[in-house]
N, CA, C and O atoms as a GROMACS GRO file, in nm:
protein
  596
    1MET      N    1   6.960   2.474  -6.631
    1MET     CA    2   6.798   2.554  -6.621
    1MET      C    3   6.766   2.600  -6.469
    1MET      O    4   6.812   2.550  -6.366
    2GLU      N    5   6.677   2.706  -6.482
    2GLU     CA    6   6.680   2.751  -6.345
    2GLU      C    7   6.560   2.724  -6.306
    2GLU      O    8   6.462   2.707  -6.379
    3THR      N    9   6.565   2.719  -6.169
    3THR     CA   10   6.470   2.666  -6.074
    3THR      C   11   6.286   2.665  -6.143
    3THR      O   12   6.212   2.569  -6.165
    4LYS      N   13   6.264   2.809  -6.159
    4LYS     CA   14   6.113   2.827  -6.161
    4LYS      C   15   6.119   2.755  -6.308
    4LYS      O   16   6.012   2.705  -6.344
    5SER      N   17   6.228   2.744  -6.397
    5SER     CA   18   6.192   2.727  -6.522
    5SER      C   19   6.168   2.565  -6.504
    5SER      O   20   6.090   2.522  -6.589
    6VAL      N   21   6.215   2.471  -6.419
    6VAL     CA   22   6.265   2.380  -6.402
    6VAL      C   23   6.056   2.364  -6.333
    6VAL      O   24   5.968   2.298  -6.388
    7GLU      N   25   6.044   2.433  -6.229
    7GLU     CA   26   5.909   2.380  -6.167
    7GLU      C   27   5.799   2.398  -6.277
    7GLU      O   28   5.704   2.320  -6.281
    8ASN      N   29   5.812   2.516  -6.379
    8ASN     CA   30   5.687   2.513  -6.421
    8ASN      C   31   5.673   2.391  -6.551
    8ASN      O   32   5.568   2.351  -6.601
    9HIS      N   33   5.818   2.345  -6.587
    9HIS     CA   34   5.821   2.252  -6.666
    9HIS      C   35   5.752   2.115  -6.622
    9HIS      O   36   5.663   2.048  -6.674
   10SER      N   37   5.826   2.101  -6.511
   10SER     CA   38   5.763   1.993  -6.425
   10SER      C   39   5.596   2.000  -6.424
   10SER      O   40   5.515   1.915  -6.461
   11ILE      N   41   5.576   2.123  -6.371
   11ILE     CA   42   5.362   2.130  -6.372
   11ILE      C   43   5.312   2.097  -6.477
   11ILE      O   44   5.209   2.031  -6.490
   12ALA      N   45   5.407   2.154  -6.593
   12ALA     CA   46   5.347   2.101  -6.741
   12ALA      C   47   5.288   1.988  -6.781
   12ALA      O   48   5.178   1.942  -6.814
   13THR      N   49   5.478   1.942  -6.758
   13THR     CA   50   5.434   1.758  -6.745
   13THR      C   51   5.340   1.719  -6.703
   13THR      O   52   5.264   1.654  -6.775
   14VAL      N   53   5.300   1.752  -6.537
   14VAL     CA   54   5.198   1.629  -6.466
   14VAL      C   55   5.038   1.685  -6.538
   14VAL      O   56   4.931   1.625  -6.531
   15LEU      N   57   5.065   1.809  -6.601
   15LEU     CA   58   4.954   1.847  -6.657
   15LEU      C   59   4.881   1.834  -6.799
   15LEU      O   60   4.770   1.863  -6.842
   16SER      N   61   4.980   1.786  -6.842
   16SER     CA   62   4.997   1.698  -6.978
   16SER      C   63   4.943   1.561  -6.907
   16SER      O   64   4.828   1.533  -6.941
   17LEU      N   65   4.977   1.510  -6.855
   17LEU     CA   66   4.927   1.366  -6.794
   17LEU      C   67   4.792   1.390  -6.766
   17LEU      O   68   4.716   1.315  -6.828
   18TYR      N   69   4.760   1.440  -6.720
   18TYR     CA   70   4.581   1.454  -6.673
   18TYR      C   71   4.520   1.488  -6.802
   18TYR      O   72   4.422   1.420  -6.833
   19ASP      N   73   4.559   1.588  -6.890
   19ASP     CA   74   4.480   1.545  -6.976
   19ASP      C   75   4.480   1.469  -7.088
   19ASP      O   76   4.379   1.439  -7.152
   20THR      N   77   4.648   1.420  -7.125
   20THR     CA   78   4.625   1.262  -7.172
   20THR      C   79   4.528   1.161  -7.123
   20THR      O   80   4.471   1.078  -7.194
   21ILE      N   81   4.510   1.179  -6.958
   21ILE     CA   82   4.417   1.087  -6.931
   21ILE      C   83   4.274   1.124  -6.893
   21ILE      O   84   4.189   1.043  -6.855
   22SER      N   85   4.256   1.270  -6.910
   22SER     CA   86   4.122   1.292  -6.959
   22SER      C   87   4.074   1.289  -7.106
   22SER      O   88   3.953   1.286  -7.133
   23SER      N   89   4.159   1.290  -7.190
   23SER     CA   90   4.121   1.188  -7.339
   23SER      C   91   4.066   1.137  -7.368
   23SER      O   92   3.989   1.135  -7.464
   24GLY      N   93   4.102   1.046  -7.248
   24GLY     CA   94   4.074   0.869  -7.301
   24GLY      C   95   4.228   0.810  -7.376
   24GLY      O   96   4.222   0.695  -7.421
   25ALA      N   97   4.345   0.874  -7.387
   25ALA     CA   98   4.441   0.796  -7.454
   25ALA      C   99   4.515   0.724  -7.368
   25ALA      O  100   4.524   0.761  -7.251
   26ARG      N  101   4.582   0.605  -7.417
   26ARG     CA  102   4.707   0.524  -7.326
   26ARG      C  103   4.787   0.538  -7.318
   26ARG      O  104   4.852   0.476  -7.234
   27GLU      N  105   4.888   0.703  -7.463
   27GLU     CA  106   4.955   0.657  -7.437
   27GLU      C  107   5.067   0.743  -7.342
   27GLU      O  108   5.066   0.865  -7.356
   28PHE      N  109   5.150   0.692  -7.261
   28PHE     CA  110   5.178   0.788  -7.152
   28PHE      C  111   5.370   0.830  -7.214
   28PHE      O  112   5.449   0.905  -7.158
   29SER      N  113   5.390   0.759  -7.327
   29SER     CA  114   5.575   0.733  -7.295
   29SER      C  115   5.597   0.931  -7.348
   29SER      O  116   5.560   1.019  -7.425
   30GLY      N  117   5.694   0.891  -7.222
   30GLY     CA  118   5.801   1.038  -7.217
   30GLY      C  119   5.713   1.125  -7.135
   30GLY      O  120   5.731   1.244  -7.161
   31LEU      N  121   5.625   1.103  -7.046
   31LEU     CA  122   5.558   1.166  -6.915
   31LEU      C  123   5.597   1.083  -6.797
   31LEU      O  124   5.646   1.119  -6.690
   32ILE      N  125   5.558   0.941  -6.850
   32ILE     CA  126   5.630   0.837  -6.725
   32ILE      C  127   5.719   0.743  -6.758
   32ILE      O  128   5.727   0.686  -6.867
   33SER      N  129   5.824   0.718  -6.613
   33SER     CA  130   5.916   0.614  -6.649
   33SER      C  131   5.880   0.474  -6.643
   33SER      O  132   5.793   0.434  -6.566
   34ASN      N  133   5.955   0.383  -6.737
   34ASN     CA  134   5.868   0.258  -6.706
   34ASN      C  135   5.915   0.221  -6.627
   34ASN      O  136   5.932   0.101  -6.647
   35GLU      N  137   5.976   0.267  -6.479
   35GLU     CA  138   5.960   0.173  -6.384
   35GLU      C  139   5.897   0.276  -6.296
   35GLU      O  140   5.995   0.328  -6.242
   36LEU      N  141   5.815   0.321  -6.262
   36LEU     CA  142   5.748   0.392  -6.183
   36LEU      C  143   5.714   0.374  -6.056
   36LEU      O  144   5.618   0.301  -6.034
   37GLU      N  145   5.767   0.422  -5.970
   37GLU     CA  146   5.737   0.399  -5.820
   37GLU      C  147   5.588   0.422  -5.743
   37GLU      O  148   5.574   0.536  -5.697
   38TRP      N  149   5.509   0.358  -5.730
   38TRP     CA  150   5.356   0.393  -5.667
   38TRP      C  151   5.333   0.352  -5.533
   38TRP      O  152   5.341   0.242  -5.477
   39TRP      N  153   5.285   0.526  -5.475
   39TRP     CA  154   5.228   0.484  -5.318
   39TRP      C  155   5.142   0.469  -5.317
   39TRP      O  156   5.098   0.556  -5.392
   40PHE      N  157   5.026   0.386  -5.266
   40PHE     CA  158   4.858   0.430  -5.196
   40PHE      C  159   4.868   0.480  -5.092
   40PHE      O  160   4.965   0.429  -5.035
   41HIS      N  161   4.813   0.565  -5.021
   41HIS     CA  162   4.691   0.585  -4.886
   41HIS      C  163   4.549   0.607  -4.929
   41HIS      O  164   4.510   0.682  -5.018
   42GLY      N  165   4.482   0.535  -4.856
   42GLY     CA  166   4.359   0.558  -4.840
   42GLY      C  167   4.245   0.384  -4.876
   42GLY      O  168   4.307   0.279  -4.891
   43PRO      N  169   4.098   0.383  -4.884
   43PRO     CA  170   4.031   0.302  -4.935
   43PRO      C  171   4.060   0.196  -5.056
   43PRO      O  172   4.084   0.220  -5.174
   44GLN      N  173   4.051   0.082  -4.991
   44GLN     CA  174   4.144   0.028  -5.114
   44GLN      C  175   4.058  -0.009  -5.272
   44GLN      O  176   4.105  -0.082  -5.359
   45ASN      N  177   3.920   0.062  -5.279
   45ASN     CA  178   3.857   0.059  -5.399
   45ASN      C  179   3.888   0.187  -5.452
   45ASN      O  180   3.819   0.211  -5.551
   46CYS      N  181   3.979   0.292  -5.417
   46CYS     CA  182   4.027   0.367  -5.485
   46CYS      C  183   4.130   0.439  -5.570
   46CYS      O  184   4.165   0.554  -5.598
   47HIS      N  185   4.164   0.297  -5.602
   47HIS     CA  186   4.344   0.334  -5.689
   47HIS      C  187   4.289   0.357  -5.836
   47HIS      O  188   4.292   0.265  -5.919
   48HIS      N  189   4.234   0.492  -5.867
   48HIS     CA  190   4.169   0.500  -5.958
   48HIS      C  191   4.318   0.527  -6.026
   48HIS      O  192   4.384   0.431  -6.066
   49MET      N  193   4.362   0.651  -6.036
   49MET     CA  194   4.470   0.700  -6.080
   49MET      C  195   4.604   0.541  -6.134
   49MET      O  196   4.612   0.518  -6.255
   50MET      N  197   4.655   0.488  -6.076
   50MET     CA  198   4.664   0.332  -6.132
   50MET      C  199   4.570   0.284  -6.227
   50MET      O  200   4.560   0.281  -6.349
   51LYS      N  201   4.490   0.241  -6.110
   51LYS     CA  202   4.392   0.146  -6.274
   51LYS      C  203   4.362   0.252  -6.376
   51LYS      O  204   4.332   0.195  -6.482
   52MET      N  205   4.359   0.333  -6.384
   52MET     CA  206   4.373   0.457  -6.534
   52MET      C  207   4.502   0.439  -6.629
   52MET      O  208   4.488   0.396  -6.743
   53LEU      N  209   4.634   0.475  -6.574
   53LEU     CA  210   4.755   0.426  -6.590
   53LEU      C  211   4.792   0.304  -6.652
   53LEU      O  212   4.865   0.288  -6.750
   54THR      N  213   4.737   0.225  -6.587
   54THR     CA  214   4.755   0.017  -6.658
   54THR      C  215   4.652  -0.005  -6.702
   54THR      O  216   4.621  -0.123  -6.693
   55GLY      N  217   4.578   0.062  -6.750
   55GLY     CA  218   4.456   0.023  -6.906
   55GLY      C  219   4.334  -0.046  -6.798
   55GLY      O  220   4.249  -0.116  -6.853
   56LYS      N  221   4.326  -0.031  -6.675
   56LYS     CA  222   4.235  -0.157  -6.590
   56LYS      C  223   4.093  -0.032  -6.574
   56LYS      O  224   3.999  -0.077  -6.509
   57SER      N  225   4.077   0.091  -6.619
   57SER     CA  226   3.966   0.171  -6.616
   57SER      C  227   3.972   0.276  -6.724
   57SER      O  228   4.051   0.275  -6.818
   58SER      N  229   3.874   0.372  -6.697
   58SER     CA  230   3.891   0.442  -6.807
   58SER      C  231   3.802   0.597  -6.770
   58SER      O  232   3.698   0.592  -6.704
   59PRO      N  233   3.844   0.696  -6.809
   59PRO     CA  234   3.809   0.849  -6.729
   59PRO      C  235   3.662   0.851  -6.714
   59PRO      O  236   3.587   0.909  -6.636
   60SER      N  237   3.648   0.785  -6.795
   60SER     CA  238   3.466   0.743  -6.718
   60SER      C  239   3.426   0.695  -6.606
   60SER      O  240   3.315   0.727  -6.564
   61ASP      N  241   3.495   0.624  -6.547
   61ASP     CA  242   3.506   0.554  -6.442
   61ASP      C  243   3.512   0.678  -6.312
   61ASP      O  244   3.424   0.689  -6.227
   62PHE      N  245   3.650   0.777  -6.322
   62PHE     CA  246   3.676   0.836  -6.242
   62PHE      C  247   3.726   0.953  -6.305
   62PHE      O  248   3.806   0.930  -6.396
   63ARG      N  249   3.692   1.108  -6.274
   63ARG     CA  250   3.753   1.178  -6.305
   63ARG      C  251   3.788   1.268  -6.210
   63ARG      O  252   3.725   1.321  -6.118
   64PHE      N  253   3.960   1.281  -6.268
   64PHE     CA  254   4.040   1.379  -6.194
   64PHE      C  255   4.047   1.523  -6.219
   64PHE      O  256   4.146   1.540  -6.291
   65THR      N  257   4.000   1.617  -6.200
   65THR     CA  258   4.009   1.735  -6.183
   65THR      C  259   4.125   1.804  -6.084
   65THR      O  260   4.090   1.806  -5.966
   66PRO      N  261   4.242   1.855  -6.107
   66PRO     CA  262   4.301   1.927  -6.020
   66PRO      C  263   4.259   2.089  -6.007
   66PRO      O  264   4.238   2.178  -6.090
   67ARG      N  265   4.258   2.083  -5.868
   67ARG     CA  266   4.216   2.200  -5.814
   67ARG      C  267   4.277   2.284  -5.766
   67ARG      O  268   4.232   2.398  -5.753
   68SER      N  269   4.409   2.244  -5.723
   68SER     CA  270   4.531   2.315  -5.683
   68SER      C  271   4.638   2.248  -5.729
   68SER      O  272   4.650   2.126  -5.725
   69ILE      N  273   4.760   2.365  -5.799
   69ILE     CA  274   4.904   2.305  -5.769
   69ILE      C  275   4.999   2.365  -5.744
   69ILE      O  276   5.012   2.486  -5.763
   70ASP      N  277   5.081   2.289  -5.699
   70ASP     CA  278   5.228   2.332  -5.588
   70ASP      C  279   5.311   2.252  -5.635
   70ASP      O  280   5.288   2.149  -5.698
   71THR      N  281   5.446   2.313  -5.595
   71THR     CA  282   5.583   2.201  -5.594
   71THR      C  283   5.617   2.271  -5.466
   71THR      O  284   5.576   2.366  -5.401
   72ILE      N  285   5.743   2.149  -5.458
   72ILE     CA  286   5.810   2.152  -5.408
   72ILE      C  287   5.984   2.091  -5.444
   72ILE      O  288   6.023   1.988  -5.500
   73ASP      N  289   6.051   2.198  -5.389
   73ASP     CA  290   6.157   2.184  -5.490
   73ASP      C  291   6.146   2.206  -5.621
   73ASP      O  292   6.070   2.293  -5.663
   74ASP      N  293   6.218   2.132  -5.701
   74ASP     CA  294   6.233   2.122  -5.839
   74ASP      C  295   6.200   1.995  -5.924
   74ASP      O  296   6.225   1.990  -6.044
   75GLY      N  297   6.131   1.873  -5.839
   75GLY     CA  298   6.131   1.806  -5.874
   75GLY      C  299   5.945   1.698  -5.838
   75GLY      O  300   5.880   1.616  -5.902
   76ARG      N  301   5.930   1.764  -5.707
   76ARG     CA  302   5.802   1.734  -5.713
   76ARG      C  303   5.661   1.840  -5.712
   76ARG      O  304   5.668   1.957  -5.676
   77VAL      N  305   5.522   1.766  -5.763
   77VAL     CA  306   5.430   1.873  -5.792
   77VAL      C  307   5.334   1.820  -5.723
   77VAL      O  308   5.351   1.699  -5.707
   78ILE      N  309   5.206   1.877  -5.658
   78ILE     CA  310   5.149   1.833  -5.549
   78ILE      C  311   5.026   1.885  -5.661
   78ILE      O  312   5.039   1.979  -5.741
   79VAL      N  313   4.929   1.815  -5.647
   79VAL     CA  314   4.775   1.849  -5.663
   79VAL      C  315   4.711   1.787  -5.649
   79VAL      O  316   4.714   1.665  -5.661
   80GLU      N  317   4.569   1.908  -5.595
   80GLU     CA  318   4.469   1.814  -5.507
   80GLU      C  319   4.402   1.836  -5.591
   80GLU      O  320   4.419   1.888  -5.701
   81GLY      N  321   4.245   1.758  -5.493
   81GLY     CA  322   4.134   1.727  -5.636
   81GLY      C  323   4.002   1.723  -5.507
   81GLY      O  324   4.010   1.709  -5.385
   82TRP      N  325   3.896   1.741  -5.588
   82TRP     CA  326   3.754   1.716  -5.484
   82TRP      C  327   3.660   1.751  -5.573
   82TRP      O  328   3.621   1.844  -5.642
   83GLU      N  329   3.631   1.594  -5.531
   83GLU     CA  330   3.478   1.563  -5.615
   83GLU      C  331   3.338   1.586  -5.468
   83GLU      O  332   3.347   1.536  -5.356
   84GLY      N  333   3.230   1.669  -5.516
   84GLY     CA  334   3.143   1.667  -5.430
   84GLY      C  335   3.189   1.661  -5.227
   84GLY      O  336   3.306   1.657  -5.190
   85ALA      N  337   3.118   1.662  -5.166
   85ALA     CA  338   3.153   1.658  -5.060
   85ALA      C  339   3.202   1.490  -5.020
   85ALA      O  340   3.226   1.471  -4.900
   86GLN      N  341   3.217   1.377  -5.109
   86GLN     CA  342   3.275   1.284  -5.064
   86GLN      C  343   3.404   1.228  -5.088
   86GLN      O  344   3.463   1.138  -5.030
   87VAL      N  345   3.446   1.324  -5.220
   87VAL     CA  346   3.627   1.259  -5.241
   87VAL      C  347   3.672   1.363  -5.210
   87VAL      O  348   3.600   1.461  -5.186
   88TYR      N  349   3.827   1.363  -5.201
   88TYR     CA  350   3.877   1.449  -5.143
   88TYR      C  351   4.034   1.379  -5.206
   88TYR      O  352   4.037   1.267  -5.155
   89TRP      N  353   4.120   1.391  -5.266
   89TRP     CA  354   4.236   1.342  -5.352
   89TRP      C  355   4.346   1.440  -5.320
   89TRP      O  356   4.323   1.561  -5.306
   90VAL      N  357   4.517   1.362  -5.303
   90VAL     CA  358   4.604   1.445  -5.335
   90VAL      C  359   4.708   1.367  -5.382
   90VAL      O  360   4.748   1.262  -5.331
   91HIS      N  361   4.766   1.440  -5.516
   91HIS     CA  362   4.840   1.331  -5.638
   91HIS      C  363   4.997   1.412  -5.588
   91HIS      O  364   5.006   1.534  -5.588
   92VAL      N  365   5.116   1.318  -5.545
   92VAL     CA  366   5.257   1.396  -5.550
   92VAL      C  367   5.308   1.307  -5.624
   92VAL      O  368   5.285   1.186  -5.630
   93TRP      N  369   5.390   1.383  -5.689
   93TRP     CA  370   5.428   1.335  -5.809
   93TRP      C  371   5.636   1.394  -5.800
   93TRP      O  372   5.675   1.498  -5.748
   94THR      N  373   5.703   1.313  -5.851
   94THR     CA  374   5.796   1.344  -5.842
   94THR      C  375   5.881   1.287  -6.002
   94THR      O  376   5.869   1.181  -6.062
   95LEU      N  377   5.956   1.394  -6.029
   95LEU     CA  378   6.012   1.438  -6.150
   95LEU      C  379   6.143   1.440  -6.194
   95LEU      O  380   6.193   1.552  -6.181
   96ASP      N  381   6.249   1.320  -6.262
   96ASP     CA  382   6.365   1.345  -6.286
   96ASP      C  383   6.360   1.358  -6.396
   96ASP      O  384   6.279   1.306  -6.472
   97ASP      N  385   6.482   1.462  -6.431
   97ASP     CA  386   6.471   1.513  -6.612
   97ASP      C  387   6.371   1.513  -6.671
   97ASP      O  388   6.368   1.463  -6.783
   98GLY      N  389   6.252   1.574  -6.609
   98GLY     CA  390   6.138   1.618  -6.691
   98GLY      C  391   6.030   1.502  -6.726
   98GLY      O  392   5.941   1.511  -6.811
   99VAL      N  393   6.061   1.381  -6.633
   99VAL     CA  394   6.031   1.199  -6.661
   99VAL      C  395   5.929   1.231  -6.501
   99VAL      O  396   5.948   1.322  -6.420
  100ILE      N  397   5.823   1.126  -6.496
  100ILE     CA  398   5.742   1.132  -6.378
  100ILE      C  399   5.820   0.996  -6.334
  100ILE      O  400   5.825   0.896  -6.406
  101THR      N  401   5.888   1.009  -6.185
  101THR     CA  402   5.961   0.843  -6.178
  101THR      C  403   5.909   0.812  -6.045
  101THR      O  404   5.965   0.715  -5.993
  102GLN      N  405   5.806   0.873  -5.967
  102GLN     CA  406   5.761   0.871  -5.823
  102GLN      C  407   5.594   0.899  -5.828
  102GLN      O  408   5.558   1.008  -5.873
  103PHE      N  409   5.491   0.804  -5.784
  103PHE     CA  410   5.387   0.846  -5.766
  103PHE      C  411   5.351   0.881  -5.630
  103PHE      O  412   5.412   0.794  -5.568
  104ARG      N  413   5.304   0.937  -5.563
  104ARG     CA  414   5.228   0.922  -5.440
  104ARG      C  415   5.051   0.983  -5.442
  104ARG      O  416   5.023   1.101  -5.463
  105GLU      N  417   4.929   0.852  -5.412
  105GLU     CA  418   4.813   0.897  -5.447
  105GLU      C  419   4.782   0.848  -5.297
  105GLU      O  420   4.823   0.743  -5.247
  106TYR      N  421   4.670   0.983  -5.212
  106TYR     CA  422   4.593   0.989  -5.112
  106TYR      C  423   4.471   0.986  -5.133
  106TYR      O  424   4.444   1.079  -5.209
  107PHE      N  425   4.362   0.917  -5.101
  107PHE     CA  426   4.253   0.949  -5.113
  107PHE      C  427   4.163   0.991  -4.958
  107PHE      O  428   4.158   0.904  -4.871
  108ASN      N  429   4.102   1.115  -4.936
  108ASN     CA  430   4.046   1.133  -4.862
  108ASN      C  431   4.105   1.135  -4.718
  108ASN      O  432   4.032   1.073  -4.641
  109THR      N  433   4.210   1.184  -4.663
  109THR     CA  434   4.301   1.175  -4.612
  109THR      C  435   4.365   1.334  -4.604
  109THR      O  436   4.439   1.356  -4.700
  110TRP      N  437   4.351   1.455  -4.505
  110TRP     CA  438   4.426   1.558  -4.506
  110TRP      C  439   4.578   1.539  -4.471
  110TRP      O  440   4.626   1.494  -4.367
  111LEU      N  441   4.645   1.589  -4.591
  111LEU     CA  442   4.782   1.610  -4.528
  111LEU      C  443   4.862   1.717  -4.466
  111LEU      O  444   4.819   1.830  -4.442
  112THR      N  445   5.002   1.669  -4.438
  112THR     CA  446   5.054   1.752  -4.445
  112THR      C  447   5.208   1.728  -4.464
  112THR      O  448   5.288   1.698  -4.376
  113VAL      N  449   5.237   1.751  -4.623
  113VAL     CA  450   5.413   1.728  -4.647
  113VAL      C  451   5.502   1.809  -4.589
  113VAL      O  452   5.472   1.923  -4.555
  114LYS      N  453   5.622   1.756  -4.574
  114LYS     CA  454   5.774   1.815  -4.536
  114LYS      C  455   5.848   1.759  -4.551
  114LYS      O  456   5.908   1.676  -4.483
  115ASP      N  457   5.862   1.812  -4.681
  115ASP     CA  458   6.043   1.797  -4.740
  115ASP      C  459   6.133   1.782  -4.665
  115ASP      O  460   6.172   1.888  -4.614
  116LEU      N  461   6.209   1.650  -4.622
  116LEU     CA  462   6.298   1.679  -4.550
  116LEU      C  463   6.430   1.624  -4.608
  116LEU      O  464   6.448   1.502  -4.613
  117ARG      N  465   6.518   1.706  -4.648
  117ARG     CA  466   6.617   1.688  -4.750
  117ARG      C  467   6.770   1.725  -4.645
  117ARG      O  468   6.786   1.824  -4.573
  118PRO      N  469   6.872   1.607  -4.667
  118PRO     CA  470   6.972   1.668  -4.598
  118PRO      C  471   7.036   1.822  -4.574
  118PRO      O  472   7.112   1.867  -4.660
  119LEU      N  473   7.000   1.908  -4.447
  119LEU     CA  474   7.067   2.076  -4.491
  119LEU      C  475   7.198   2.065  -4.438
  119LEU      O  476   7.237   2.018  -4.332
  120ASN      N  477   7.286   2.142  -4.576
  120ASN     CA  478   7.419   2.145  -4.509
  120ASN      C  479   7.406   2.298  -4.357
  120ASN      O  480   7.354   2.408  -4.335
  121CYS      N  481   7.491   2.198  -4.300
  121CYS     CA  482   7.474   2.362  -4.157
  121CYS      C  483   7.531   2.480  -4.170
  121CYS      O  484   7.530   2.564  -4.081
  122LEU      N  485   7.602   2.499  -4.318
  122LEU     CA  486   7.635   2.660  -4.352
  122LEU      C  487   7.518   2.722  -4.430
  122LEU      O  488   7.517   2.845  -4.429
  123SER      N  489   7.429   2.665  -4.493
  123SER     CA  490   7.343   2.712  -4.587
  123SER      C  491   7.174   2.788  -4.519
  123SER      O  492   7.119   2.733  -4.424
  124SER      N  493   7.139   2.859  -4.557
  124SER     CA  494   7.034   2.892  -4.475
  124SER      C  495   6.895   2.860  -4.510
  124SER      O  496   6.793   2.927  -4.489
  125SER      N  497   6.913   2.726  -4.577
  125SER     CA  498   6.786   2.650  -4.639
  125SER      C  499   6.692   2.589  -4.524
  125SER      O  500   6.743   2.542  -4.422
  126THR      N  501   6.555   2.592  -4.543
  126THR     CA  502   6.483   2.556  -4.450
  126THR      C  503   6.402   2.428  -4.506
  126THR      O  504   6.385   2.416  -4.628
  127ALA      N  505   6.360   2.349  -4.427
  127ALA     CA  506   6.262   2.205  -4.501
  127ALA      C  507   6.116   2.257  -4.530
  127ALA      O  508   6.044   2.275  -4.432
  128THR      N  509   6.075   2.279  -4.637
  128THR     CA  510   5.989   2.300  -4.690
  128THR      C  511   5.818   2.198  -4.642
  128THR      O  512   5.796   2.077  -4.641
  129LEU      N  513   5.741   2.301  -4.612
  129LEU     CA  514   5.630   2.265  -4.523
  129LEU      C  515   5.493   2.267  -4.634
  129LEU      O  516   5.473   2.380  -4.678
  130TRP      N  517   5.411   2.175  -4.678
  130TRP     CA  518   5.278   2.203  -4.742
  130TRP      C  519   5.154   2.154  -4.648
  130TRP      O  520   5.176   2.060  -4.572
  131GLN      N  521   5.046   2.204  -4.650
  131GLN     CA  522   4.949   2.100  -4.589
  131GLN      C  523   4.845   2.134  -4.690
  131GLN      O  524   4.841   2.239  -4.756
  132SER      N  525   4.744   2.014  -4.698
  132SER     CA  526   4.633   2.016  -4.812
  132SER      C  527   4.558   2.148  -4.781
  132SER      O  528   4.598   2.222  -4.691
  133HIS      N  529   4.445   2.177  -4.858
  133HIS     CA  530   4.327   2.337  -4.830
  133HIS      C  531   4.172   2.175  -4.840
  133HIS      O  532   4.077   2.244  -4.877
  134PRO      N  533   4.139   2.091  -4.832
  134PRO     CA  534   3.978   2.050  -4.865
  134PRO      C  535   3.911   2.153  -4.853
  134PRO      O  536   3.938   2.248  -4.780
  135ARG      N  537   3.824   2.142  -4.918
  135ARG     CA  538   3.686   2.219  -4.929
  135ARG      C  539   3.601   2.152  -4.808
  135ARG      O  540   3.612   2.037  -4.765
  136ASP      N  541   3.534   2.232  -4.776
  136ASP     CA  542   3.428   2.210  -4.637
  136ASP      C  543   3.417   2.105  -4.539
  136ASP      O  544   3.339   2.025  -4.487
  137VAL      N  545   3.616   2.174  -4.544
  137VAL     CA  546   3.678   2.094  -4.373
  137VAL      C  547   3.577   2.052  -4.264
  137VAL      O  548   3.564   1.939  -4.216
  138ALA      N  549   3.511   2.159  -4.235
  138ALA     CA  550   3.434   2.186  -4.127
  138ALA      C  551   3.342   2.059  -4.123
  138ALA      O  552   3.321   2.012  -4.011
  139LYS      N  553   3.293   2.007  -4.214
  139LYS     CA  554   3.181   1.936  -4.248
  139LYS      C  555   3.198   1.773  -4.245
  139LYS      O  556   3.109   1.689  -4.232
  140ARG      N  557   3.316   1.756  -4.260
  140ARG     CA  558   3.386   1.651  -4.300
  140ARG      C  559   3.505   1.596  -4.187
  140ARG      O  560   3.593   1.669  -4.140
  141SER      N  561   3.485   1.447  -4.156
  141SER     CA  562   3.608   1.458  -4.039
  141SER      C  563   3.702   1.336  -4.130
  141SER      O  564   3.676   1.216  -4.122
  142LEU      N  565   3.811   1.391  -4.211
  142LEU     CA  566   3.920   1.390  -4.279
  142LEU      C  567   4.044   1.332  -4.191
  142LEU      O  568   4.118   1.410  -4.131
  143PRO      N  569   4.060   1.197  -4.189
  143PRO     CA  570   4.234   1.172  -4.118
  143PRO      C  571   4.322   1.235  -4.137
  143PRO      O  572   4.325   1.261  -4.257
  144GLY      N  573   4.412   1.283  -4.078
  144GLY     CA  574   4.528   1.338  -4.096
  144GLY      C  575   4.669   1.272  -4.111
  144GLY      O  576   4.677   1.165  -4.050
  145LEU      N  577   4.754   1.300  -4.160
  145LEU     CA  578   4.843   1.240  -4.210
  145LEU      C  579   4.958   1.327  -4.230
  145LEU      O  580   4.934   1.420  -4.306
  146MET      N  581   5.078   1.324  -4.183
  146MET     CA  582   5.213   1.414  -4.222
  146MET      C  583   5.304   1.324  -4.280
  146MET      O  584   5.356   1.245  -4.202
  147LEU      N  585   5.328   1.318  -4.372
  147LEU     CA  586   5.418   1.289  -4.451
  147LEU      C  587   5.579   1.386  -4.457
  147LEU      O  588   5.599   1.506  -4.445
  148ALA      N  589   5.667   1.278  -4.478
  148ALA     CA  590   5.813   1.331  -4.514
  148ALA      C  591   5.873   1.289  -4.625
  148ALA      O  592   5.941   1.187  -4.613
  149ILE      N  593   5.867   1.340  -4.729
  149ILE     CA  594   5.927   1.331  -4.890
  149ILE      C  595   6.072   1.424  -4.886
  149ILE      O  596   6.139   1.436  -4.989
   0.00000   0.00000   0.00000
């Protein structure tokens, strides 16, 4: 499968997951691996996505509305969202063969993500850099975080 097609399929899978969660459905088979690896950075009371994925909360407790979606290589999808001036989040989803295998959730943190892959010295490839774009950044003080994934 060519790279653009894989990226589009990865984005479609992640958007399908958000739609499933918004609808209140609890069935994620085919979207998420049974052995999902999860990392969280932010206030302890903000584990919203993991609570939804494990059935410990409902979409009415917190609504994820993706505001921007980007890809890094053909296996990672970065989704940003914000709700008002108090909540800013970034999700980094890693997919393998169209199934989500890893999830990183970041709350109220300004992110810079650097995709560090072993680079072949004969290749002209460069590492990918992505930086979050929180709204109204001048009005709030978000801590910065640099991630290498």
